[in-house]
N, CA, C and O of each residue as an XYZ file, in Angstrom:
800
protein
N     140.404     89.574    103.010
C     140.136     90.403    101.852
C     138.747     90.112    101.272
O     138.012     91.019    100.881
N     138.408     88.797    101.228
C     137.086     88.438    100.707
C     135.973     89.019    101.575
O     134.960     89.506    101.073
N     136.187     88.955    102.899
C     135.181     89.507    103.819
C     135.008     90.998    103.579
O     133.884     91.499    103.563
N     136.113     91.709    103.391
C     136.044     93.143    103.137
C     135.322     93.436    101.831
O     134.514     94.362    101.755
N     135.612     92.653    100.815
C     134.971     92.862     99.517
C     133.475     92.596     99.607
O     132.662     93.378     99.113
N     133.118     91.472    100.251
C     131.701     91.129    100.393
C     130.974     92.189    101.217
O     129.857     92.588    100.886
N     131.617     92.638    102.289
C     131.008     93.664    103.138
C     130.821     94.960    102.361
O     129.779     95.607    102.469
N     131.823     95.338    101.582
C     131.730     96.554    100.775
C     130.620     96.475     99.753
O     129.886     97.440     99.543
N     130.497     95.315     99.113
C     129.435     95.129     98.125
C     128.065     95.186     98.803
O     127.133     95.792     98.274
N     127.945     94.553     99.978
C     126.669     94.551    100.696
C     126.260     95.966    101.081
O     125.097     96.345    100.935
N     127.220     96.747    101.573
C     126.924     98.136    101.944
C     126.497     98.940    100.716
O     125.546     99.720    100.772
N     127.208     98.740     99.614
C     126.874     99.466     98.384
C     125.471     99.122     97.899
O     124.735     99.992     97.434
N     125.108     97.847     98.011
C     123.771     97.427     97.593
C     122.696     98.075     98.459
O     121.689     98.567     97.950
N     122.921     98.071     99.777
C     121.950     98.662    100.699
C     121.816    100.162    100.440
O     120.706    100.691    100.376
N     122.941    100.836    100.294
C     122.904    102.285    100.038
C     122.210    102.580     98.716
O     121.391    103.495     98.627
N     122.539    101.806     97.695
C     121.914    102.016     96.396
C     120.418    101.774     96.423
O     119.649    102.540     95.843
N     120.004    100.709     97.097
C     118.579    100.395     97.184
C     117.831    101.475     97.959
O     116.712    101.840     97.600
N     118.449    101.982     99.018
C     117.803    103.028     99.805
C     117.697    104.316     99.009
O     116.685    105.014     99.082
N     118.740    104.636     98.248
C     118.688    105.834     97.397
C     117.552    105.728     96.388
O     116.848    106.704     96.133
N     117.378    104.550     95.818
C     116.275    104.351     94.880
C     114.932    104.558     95.572
O     114.031    105.170     94.999
N     114.789    104.054     96.802
C     113.547    104.245     97.562
C     113.301    105.725     97.865
O     112.162    106.190     97.816
N     114.379    106.467     98.178
C     114.246    107.910     98.410
C     113.679    108.583     97.179
O     112.748    109.382     97.282
N     114.229    108.271     96.014
C     113.765    108.909     94.774
C     112.364    108.443     94.388
O     111.548    109.237     93.919
N     112.087    107.156     94.585
C     110.753    106.647     94.258
C     109.676    107.311     95.101
O     108.656    107.759     94.577
N     109.906    107.374     96.414
C     108.907    107.980     97.290
C     108.712    109.453     96.968
O     107.590    109.961     96.979
N     109.811    110.128     96.684
C     109.719    111.547     96.352
C     108.946    111.821     95.084
O     108.405    112.911     94.903
N     108.891    110.832     94.202
C     108.176    111.010     92.938
C     106.710    110.635     93.001
O     105.996    110.789     92.010
N     106.238    110.145     94.146
C     104.837    109.739     94.280
C     104.010    110.865     94.883
O     104.422    111.507     95.849
N     102.837    111.097     94.299
C     101.903    112.063     94.874
C     100.724    111.274     95.433
O      99.882    110.774     94.687
N     100.681    111.171     96.760
C      99.689    110.336     97.429
C      98.535    111.153     98.011
O      97.855    110.701     98.933
N      98.315    112.347     97.478
C      97.258    113.211     98.014
C      95.916    112.493     98.012
O      95.590    111.759     97.079
N      95.155    112.712     99.055
C      93.838    112.106     99.242
C      93.166    112.824    100.405
O      93.830    113.581    101.113
N      91.867    112.611    100.626
C      91.208    113.239    101.774
C      91.828    112.767    103.085
O      91.925    111.567    103.340
N      92.243    113.714    103.907
C      92.876    113.419    105.196
C      92.408    114.463    106.219
O      91.665    115.388    105.893
N      92.859    114.288    107.449
C      92.521    115.256    108.492
C      93.322    116.545    108.364
O      92.810    117.628    108.647
N      94.589    116.429    107.936
C      95.463    117.604    107.943
C      96.484    117.561    106.813
O      96.880    116.493    106.345
N      96.896    118.747    106.391
C      98.047    118.935    105.510
C      99.174    119.456    106.395
O      99.007    120.466    107.077
N     100.307    118.783    106.390
C     101.446    119.189    107.225
C     102.594    119.609    106.316
O     103.082    118.811    105.515
N     103.019    120.855    106.440
C     104.138    121.339    105.622
C     105.369    121.467    106.515
O     105.335    122.150    107.539
N     106.453    120.807    106.122
C     107.690    120.815    106.898
C     108.439    122.127    106.688
O     108.545    122.622    105.566
N     108.952    122.674    107.771
C     109.657    123.949    107.709
C     110.991    123.857    106.994
O     111.560    122.777    106.836
N     111.480    125.019    106.565
C     112.812    125.166    105.975
C     113.269    126.588    106.272
O     112.601    127.312    107.010
N     114.381    126.985    105.716
C     114.961    128.279    106.063
C     114.021    129.441    105.744
O     113.278    129.423    104.762
N     114.084    130.452    106.612
C     113.372    131.702    106.363
C     114.334    132.853    106.634
O     115.232    132.756    107.470
N     114.121    133.942    105.905
C     115.019    135.084    106.014
C     114.250    136.302    106.499
O     113.617    137.007    105.712
N     114.313    136.543    107.807
C     113.668    137.700    108.418
C     112.201    137.814    108.021
O     111.716    138.889    107.670
N     111.503    136.677    108.084
C     110.076    136.671    107.789
C     109.720    136.276    106.371
O     108.539    136.143    106.050
N     110.709    136.087    105.516
C     110.444    135.670    104.132
C     110.899    134.231    103.953
O     112.021    133.890    104.326
N     110.047    133.376    103.388
C     110.478    131.994    103.177
C     111.570    131.915    102.118
O     111.531    132.622    101.111
N     112.542    131.045    102.361
C     113.561    130.787    101.349
C     112.903    130.178    100.111
O     111.758    129.734    100.190
N     113.590    130.146     98.978
C     113.003    129.510     97.785
C     112.571    128.063     98.035
O     111.540    127.628     97.522
N     113.353    127.317     98.818
C     112.976    125.939     99.139
C     111.687    125.920     99.945
O     110.782    125.136     99.659
N     111.601    126.782    100.951
C     110.421    126.846    101.805
C     109.205    127.345    101.026
O     108.105    126.817    101.192
N     109.393    128.347    100.187
C     108.286    128.885     99.394
C     107.703    127.832     98.465
O     106.489    127.784     98.264
N     108.559    126.988     97.897
C     108.061    125.924     97.022
C     107.187    124.947     97.800
O     106.159    124.496     97.296
N     107.589    124.618     99.022
C     106.767    123.730     99.861
C     105.435    124.395    100.193
O     104.379    123.769    100.101
N     105.492    125.653    100.576
C     104.274    126.356    100.973
C     103.309    126.533     99.802
O     102.098    126.377     99.965
N     103.839    126.857     98.628
C     102.983    126.968     97.438
C     102.234    125.662     97.204
O     101.036    125.661     96.922
N     102.952    124.556     97.325
C     102.336    123.246     97.075
C     101.300    122.917     98.148
O     100.223    122.405     97.840
N     101.625    123.212     99.404
C     100.686    122.941    100.490
C      99.408    123.756    100.332
O      98.314    123.247    100.579
N      99.535    125.017     99.924
C      98.350    125.855     99.706
C      97.516    125.315     98.553
O      96.287    125.326     98.619
N      98.167    124.846     97.503
C      97.432    124.234     96.384
C      96.640    123.017     96.867
O      95.494    122.814     96.466
N      97.264    122.209     97.733
C      96.559    121.057     98.287
C      95.365    121.526     99.113
O      94.286    120.938     99.034
N      95.549    122.570     99.896
C      94.446    123.115    100.698
C      93.285    123.536     99.798
O      92.127    123.222    100.073
N      93.606    124.239     98.737
C      92.568    124.722     97.827
C      91.810    123.577     97.164
O      90.660    123.738     96.753
N      92.464    122.417     97.063
C      91.794    121.263     96.464
C      90.804    120.627     97.420
O      90.016    119.774     97.011
N      90.826    121.024     98.690
C      89.829    120.575     99.651
C      90.066    119.226    100.284
O      89.118    118.576    100.724
N      91.330    118.782    100.342
C      91.571    117.432    100.869
C      91.619    117.377    102.393
O      91.580    116.288    102.965
N      91.704    118.539    103.068
C      91.835    118.538    104.529
C      91.170    119.771    105.121
O      90.914    120.753    104.426
N      90.897    119.700    106.417
C      90.307    120.835    107.121
C      91.313    121.552    108.018
O      91.006    122.613    108.563
N      92.508    120.988    108.178
C      93.544    121.623    108.986
C      94.820    121.789    108.180
O      95.176    120.939    107.363
N      95.504    122.903    108.426
C      96.766    123.230    107.763
C      97.809    123.362    108.865
O      97.728    124.272    109.690
N      98.789    122.461    108.884
C      99.716    122.361    110.006
C     101.107    122.834    109.586
O     101.639    122.412    108.559
N     101.690    123.728    110.408
C     102.996    124.308    110.097
C     104.015    123.879    111.156
O     103.654    123.563    112.289
N     105.278    123.874    110.772
C     106.326    123.406    111.684
C     107.563    124.282    111.579
O     107.773    124.981    110.588
N     108.376    124.227    112.629
C     109.701    124.829    112.563
C     109.945    125.956    113.536
O     109.132    126.871    113.659
N     111.074    125.888    114.230
C     111.474    126.915    115.177
C     112.313    127.985    114.522
O     112.145    128.278    113.338
N     113.225    128.577    115.295
C     114.087    129.623    114.760
C     115.516    129.406    115.228
O     115.765    128.772    116.253
N     116.443    129.942    114.458
C     117.856    129.863    114.797
C     118.240    131.052    115.668
O     117.531    132.057    115.690
N     119.354    130.947    116.386
C     119.805    132.091    117.191
C     119.935    133.343    116.327
O     120.536    133.306    115.253
N     119.377    134.430    116.795
C     119.434    135.679    116.037
C     118.222    135.928    115.172
O     117.986    137.062    114.757
N     117.441    134.889    114.888
C     116.220    135.071    114.096
C     115.172    135.822    114.905
O     115.098    135.681    116.126
N     114.366    136.619    114.217
C     113.306    137.362    114.886
C     111.964    136.639    114.847
O     111.022    137.023    115.541
N     111.885    135.597    114.037
C     110.635    134.859    113.929
C     110.933    133.395    113.654
O     112.085    133.016    113.442
N     109.897    132.579    113.657
C     110.068    131.141    113.455
C     109.636    130.732    112.055
O     108.919    131.462    111.371
N     110.085    129.551    111.642
C     109.644    128.998    110.366
C     108.129    128.813    110.351
O     107.467    129.093    109.351
N     107.591    128.337    111.474
C     106.147    128.090    111.512
C     105.355    129.390    111.425
O     104.289    129.418    110.810
N     105.855    130.464    112.028
C     105.161    131.750    111.932
C     105.171    132.270    110.496
O     104.177    132.817    110.019
N     106.286    132.098    109.822
C     106.377    132.502    108.416
C     105.410    131.682    107.571
O     104.731    132.215    106.694
N     105.356    130.378    107.843
C     104.447    129.506    107.101
C     102.995    129.896    107.350
O     102.191    129.932    106.419
N     102.664    130.185    108.591
C     101.294    130.588    108.934
C     100.891    131.857    108.177
O      99.808    131.932    107.597
N     101.785    132.853    108.194
C     101.459    134.109    107.509
C     101.327    133.904    106.012
O     100.430    134.462    105.380
N     102.226    133.099    105.438
C     102.162    132.803    104.002
C     100.830    132.149    103.663
O     100.168    132.538    102.700
N     100.441    131.162    104.448
C      99.189    130.454    104.186
C      97.992    131.402    104.281
O      97.100    131.362    103.434
N      97.971    132.250    105.305
C      96.863    133.189    105.452
C      96.838    134.191    104.306
O      95.768    134.555    103.818
N      98.021    134.639    103.873
C      98.090    135.570    102.735
C      97.571    134.947    101.447
O      97.195    135.653    100.510
N      97.555    133.607    101.409
C      97.110    132.896    100.213
C      95.766    132.201    100.416
O      95.429    131.258     99.700
N      95.010    132.675    101.393
C      93.621    132.253    101.494
C      93.283    131.180    102.495
O      92.119    130.794    102.598
N      94.260    130.677    103.246
C      93.964    129.676    104.270
C      93.516    130.415    105.537
O      94.269    131.246    106.045
N      92.331    130.145    106.054
C      91.880    130.871    107.249
C      92.725    130.543    108.473
O      93.120    129.396    108.676
N      92.997    131.555    109.279
C      93.811    131.360    110.466
C      93.249    130.314    111.405
O      94.000    129.625    112.094
N      91.926    130.192    111.437
C      91.290    129.228    112.331
C      91.604    127.786    111.951
O      91.436    126.878    112.766
N      92.060    127.572    110.722
C      92.371    126.217    110.261
C      93.833    125.849    110.480
O      94.224    124.704    110.253
N      94.643    126.810    110.920
C      96.088    126.611    111.012
C      96.526    126.377    112.461
O      96.135    127.117    113.364
N      97.332    125.350    112.668
C      98.002    125.166    113.950
C      99.366    124.542    113.693
O      99.659    124.122    112.573
N     100.195    124.479    114.721
C     101.506    123.868    114.517
C     102.435    124.073    115.686
O     102.059    124.608    116.728
N     103.682    123.624    115.479
C     104.705    123.756    116.515
C     105.724    124.799    116.063
O     105.924    125.001    114.866
N     106.371    125.463    117.032
C     107.261    126.566    116.688
C     108.600    126.503    117.433
O     109.258    127.526    117.620
N     108.998    125.304    117.855
C     110.243    125.190    118.622
C     111.253    124.207    118.038
O     112.442    124.318    118.338
N     110.832    123.263    117.227
C     111.716    122.191    116.767
C     112.766    122.696    115.777
O     112.546    123.651    115.033
N     113.918    122.016    115.798
C     115.008    122.356    114.886
C     115.380    121.195    113.972
O     116.355    121.287    113.225
N     114.629    120.120    114.020
C     114.883    119.021    113.096
C     113.578    118.284    112.808
O     112.570    118.489    113.486
N     113.614    117.441    111.814
C     112.423    116.732    111.350
C     111.806    115.878    112.445
O     110.590    115.888    112.636
N     112.641    115.142    113.161
C     112.135    114.225    114.182
C     111.383    114.976    115.285
O     110.281    114.580    115.665
N     111.972    116.046    115.793
C     111.308    116.797    116.851
C     110.027    117.458    116.351
O     109.032    117.514    117.075
N     110.047    117.957    115.121
C     108.834    118.544    114.539
C     107.716    117.519    114.483
O     106.583    117.804    114.872
N     108.030    116.342    114.005
C     106.992    115.331    113.843
C     106.505    114.789    115.180
O     105.324    114.472    115.322
N     107.384    114.679    116.152
C     106.931    114.268    117.485
C     105.920    115.272    118.038
O     104.886    114.885    118.582
N     106.225    116.559    117.895
C     105.302    117.588    118.384
C     103.989    117.566    117.612
O     102.915    117.683    118.203
N     104.072    117.418    116.299
C     102.860    117.414    115.470
C     102.000    116.191    115.770
O     100.773    116.291    115.795
N     102.626    115.042    115.995
C     101.854    113.836    116.313
C     101.043    114.046    117.587
O      99.883    113.642    117.657
N     101.645    114.675    118.592
C     100.926    114.951    119.839
C      99.790    115.932    119.606
O      98.703    115.766    120.160
N     100.029    116.948    118.796
C      98.993    117.937    118.508
C      97.838    117.327    117.725
O      96.673    117.634    117.977
N      98.168    116.467    116.783
C      97.113    115.817    116.013
C      96.233    114.954    116.915
O      95.009    114.953    116.786
N      96.866    114.226    117.823
C      96.079    113.413    118.755
C      95.154    114.291    119.587
O      94.000    113.939    119.832
N      95.677    115.448    120.021
C      94.862    116.366    120.825
C      93.680    116.911    120.038
O      92.641    117.232    120.616
N      93.833    117.018    118.724
C      92.755    117.488    117.859
C      91.859    116.348    117.365
O      90.927    116.575    116.593
N      92.143    115.131    117.809
C      91.364    113.993    117.356
C      91.610    113.635    115.903
O      90.728    113.101    115.231
N      92.813    113.929    115.415
C      93.152    113.692    114.013
C      94.159    112.557    113.896
O      95.033    112.396    114.748
N      94.026    111.780    112.839
C      94.888    110.607    112.672
C      95.640    110.579    111.346
O      96.686    109.937    111.254
N      95.135    111.259    110.315
C      95.722    111.130    108.979
C      96.206    112.472    108.455
O      95.633    113.515    108.772
N      97.262    112.440    107.652
C      97.821    113.679    107.112
C      98.541    113.429    105.800
O      99.101    112.356    105.573
N      98.516    114.434    104.946
C      99.383    114.487    103.767
C     100.530    115.420    104.120
O     100.310    116.565    104.514
N     101.747    114.928    103.979
C     102.938    115.699    104.320
C     103.547    116.322    103.076
O     103.611    115.698    102.018
N     103.992    117.563    103.220
C     104.592    118.305    102.112
C     106.032    118.656    102.465
O     106.298    119.261    103.504
N     106.949    118.275    101.600
C     108.350    118.649    101.752
C     109.012    118.488    100.388
O     108.328    118.361     99.373
N     110.341    118.494    100.366
C     111.058    118.225     99.123
C     111.047    116.729     98.835
O     110.926    115.926     99.761
N     111.170    116.339     97.566
C     111.120    114.909     97.226
C     112.122    114.045     97.981
O     111.765    112.962     98.446
N     113.369    114.497     98.114
C     114.369    113.656     98.774
C     114.093    113.503    100.267
O     114.563    112.546    100.882
N     113.351    114.414    100.849
C     113.049    114.402    102.284
C     111.882    113.479    102.634
O     111.709    113.093    103.790
N     111.087    113.134    101.629
C     109.779    112.543    101.897
C     109.835    111.147    102.518
O     109.020    110.838    103.387
N     110.755    110.313    102.105
C     110.815    108.954    102.646
C     111.039    108.992    104.156
O     110.379    108.266    104.900
N     111.951    109.822    104.604
C     112.239    109.906    106.046
C     111.047    110.488    106.803
O     110.682    109.995    107.871
N     110.451    111.525    106.252
C     109.285    112.136    106.898
C     108.186    111.101    107.114
O     107.631    110.997    108.207
N     107.878    110.341    106.076
C     106.781    109.375    106.175
C     107.130    108.231    107.108
O     106.263    107.754    107.841
N     108.365    107.784    107.100
C     108.752    106.691    108.000
C     108.590    107.120    109.457
O     108.033    106.383    110.271
N     109.084    108.322    109.779
C     108.966    108.798    111.160
C     107.504    109.000    111.535
O     107.071    108.589    112.612
N     106.742    109.636    110.641
C     105.326    109.903    110.934
C     104.565    108.608    111.190
O     103.764    108.536    112.122
N     104.804    107.597    110.383
C     104.113    106.321    110.575
C     104.546    105.658    111.879
O     103.725    105.055    112.571
N     105.839    105.766    112.218
C     106.306    105.209    113.489
C     105.644    105.911    114.669
O     105.504    105.319    115.739
N     105.237    107.161    114.489
C     104.573    107.923    115.535
C     103.060    107.717    115.548
O     102.347    108.361    116.319
N     102.578    106.828    114.702
C     101.166    106.480    114.711
C     100.278    107.295    113.800
O      99.054    107.215    113.897
N     100.875    108.084    112.911
C     100.089    108.885    111.977
C      99.857    108.084    110.698
O     100.776    107.447    110.183
N      98.632    108.120    110.191
C      98.347    107.577    108.867
C      98.876    108.602    107.867
O      98.217    109.605    107.591
N     100.067    108.347    107.324
C     100.824    109.377    106.625
C     100.948    109.102    105.132
O     101.195    107.975    104.703
N     100.769    110.170    104.351
C     100.919    110.126    102.902
C     101.797    111.298    102.474
O     101.864    112.316    103.163
N     102.465    111.150    101.339
C     103.376    112.192    100.883
C     102.916    112.859     99.604
O     102.362    112.217     98.712
N     103.155    114.163     99.529
C     102.923    114.919     98.303
C     104.027    115.965     98.221
O     103.886    117.074     98.735
N     105.113    115.603     97.578
C     106.285    116.478     97.536
C     106.091    117.606     96.533
O     105.426    117.439     95.510
N     106.684    118.763     96.844
C     106.684    119.838     95.868
C     107.504    119.442     94.644
O     108.511    118.744     94.757
N     107.067    119.890     93.491
C     107.803    119.605     92.251
C     108.577    120.826     91.776
O     109.216    120.778     90.725
N     108.530    121.927     92.536
C     109.146    123.173     92.084
C     110.318    123.607     92.941
O     110.790    124.736     92.805
N     110.801    122.737     93.823
C     111.929    123.106     94.670
C     113.169    123.385     93.822
O     113.445    122.643     92.879
N     113.920    124.440     94.140
C     115.157    124.705     93.405
C     116.180    123.583     93.537
O     117.081    123.459     92.707
N     116.042    122.771     94.577
C     116.951    121.638     94.747
C     116.800    120.664     93.584
O     117.786    120.102     93.106
N     115.556    120.465     93.129
C     115.313    119.500     92.062
C     115.869    119.942     90.718
O     116.088    119.111     89.836
N     116.095    121.219     90.553
C     116.621    121.693     89.290
C     118.138    121.755     89.238
O     118.703    122.219     88.248
N     118.796    121.301     90.273
C     120.253    121.366     90.360
C     120.773    119.978     90.745
O     120.562    119.531     91.872
N     121.444    119.304     89.826
C     121.873    117.932     90.056
C     122.782    117.811     91.270
O     122.639    116.882     92.064
N     123.716    118.743     91.417
C     124.639    118.643     92.551
C     123.891    118.810     93.875
O     124.195    118.119     94.847
N     122.915    119.721     93.918
C     122.124    119.899     95.144
C     121.264    118.670     95.419
O     121.098    118.272     96.572
N     120.720    118.074     94.371
C     119.882    116.897     94.565
C     120.703    115.719     95.083
O     120.255    114.981     95.959
N     121.910    115.548     94.535
C     122.771    114.470     95.013
C     123.202    114.712     96.453
O     123.273    113.777     97.251
N     123.491    115.975     96.787
C     123.860    116.308     98.157
C     122.698    116.050     99.109
O     122.890    115.513    100.200
N     121.476    116.440     98.690
C     120.299    116.209     99.526
C     120.037    114.717     99.705
O     119.635    114.280    100.783
N     120.266    113.936     98.652
C     120.084    112.491     98.736
C     121.085    111.884     99.718
O     120.724    111.047    100.545
N     122.350    112.314     99.621
C     123.375    111.807    100.529
C     123.029    112.157    101.977
O     123.207    111.344    102.884
N     122.533    113.379    102.179
C     122.124    113.781    103.528
C     121.007    112.885    104.055
O     121.031    112.463    105.211
N     120.035    112.602    103.205
C     118.916    111.767    103.628
C     119.348    110.338    103.924
O     118.821    109.713    104.844
N     120.287    109.818    103.166
C     120.790    108.472    103.446
C     121.446    108.440    104.825
O     121.246    107.497    105.590
N     122.222    109.464    105.134
C     122.845    109.526    106.449
C     121.823    109.706    107.560
O     121.929    109.083    108.616
N     120.830    110.564    107.319
C     119.801    110.819    108.333
C     118.954    109.576    108.580
O     118.587    109.288    109.719
N     118.646    108.844    107.522
C     117.898    107.593    107.679
C     118.709    106.582    108.478
O     118.164    105.877    109.327
N     120.016    106.507    108.208
C     120.872    105.576    108.950
C     120.886    105.935    110.434
O     120.799    105.052    111.288
N     120.995    107.223    110.742
C     120.978    107.657    112.140
C     119.657    107.276    112.794
O     119.636    106.782    113.921
N     118.552    107.508    112.083
C     117.241    107.207    112.650
C     117.063    105.707    112.880
O     116.577    105.295    113.934
N     117.453    104.890    111.901
C     117.276    103.444    112.026
C     118.162    102.864    113.131
O     117.741    101.961    113.855
N     119.369    103.373    113.259
C     120.327    102.807    114.217
C     120.100    103.327    115.633
O     120.164    102.563    116.597
N     119.831    104.645    115.760
C     119.756    105.258    117.096
C     118.357    105.746    117.469
O     118.081    105.993    118.643
N     117.475    105.886    116.481
C     116.161    106.459    116.752
C     116.195    107.966    116.893
O     115.205    108.578    117.294
N     117.341    108.575    116.561
C     117.502    110.013    116.715
C     117.570    110.746    115.389
O     117.247    110.201    114.334
N     118.000    112.001    115.473
C     118.102    112.872    114.301
C     119.564    113.230    114.058
O     120.371    113.183    114.986
N     119.920    113.592    112.812
C     121.291    114.010    112.553
C     121.599    115.305    113.303
O     120.696    116.071    113.640
N     122.884    115.535    113.556
C     123.281    116.730    114.298
C     122.926    118.004    113.549
O     122.596    119.019    114.163
N     122.992    117.954    112.228
C     122.684    119.120    111.408
C     121.680    118.723    110.347
O     121.868    117.732    109.641
N     120.610    119.502    110.237
C     119.644    119.304    109.162
C     119.950    120.302    108.065
O     120.207    121.473    108.345
N     119.926    119.853    106.815
C     120.116    120.753    105.703
C     118.915    121.681    105.590
O     117.859    121.378    106.144
N     119.049    122.817    104.878
C     117.900    123.691    104.674
C     116.717    122.974    104.052
O     115.565    123.331    104.301
N     117.002    121.951    103.233
C     115.911    121.234    102.603
C     115.152    120.332    103.550
O     114.085    119.839    103.182
N     115.645    120.094    104.741
C     114.934    119.218    105.643
C     115.222    119.481    107.085
O     114.678    118.803    107.957
């Protein structure tokens, strides 16, 4: 019984500490001059970004306008039945908001964070780029940066502050729980969760 109690307390401490790190990282804006701005994909509806995705894209475009990078990197494939990809939607959104097409590149096949970042890391190397500011939702940022750094990218986070997830406590708690599980999968297996939430 004592072993079970001690084990339960240890697990609770680890989970609690990790949740705090998720929230802390999500609250930091580490924007600085880098080679690229990378915006993580999210749901799109027949060519229109979802509210979660639009919040990320708005923030990434604002970072672009501030002049911190010369490349704007988009990510994300498509689900069965979709007519376009997340990355194509992101590219069009960025161009509609003043980012020149010549500055945009990205991957258009991945269905999870890990695969997106693996593809982007290879593309950055091909472009001779090493550093990036990553844009996603606050709860997603700790995992994004950990994976990016493991892939050899000098990675910084600048989370959107306008995501609808942040304005809904139940959604934020659900997103946090998802990230705790996804981090556990990554640390234990080096892989990705079977299902990624729309926020990540």
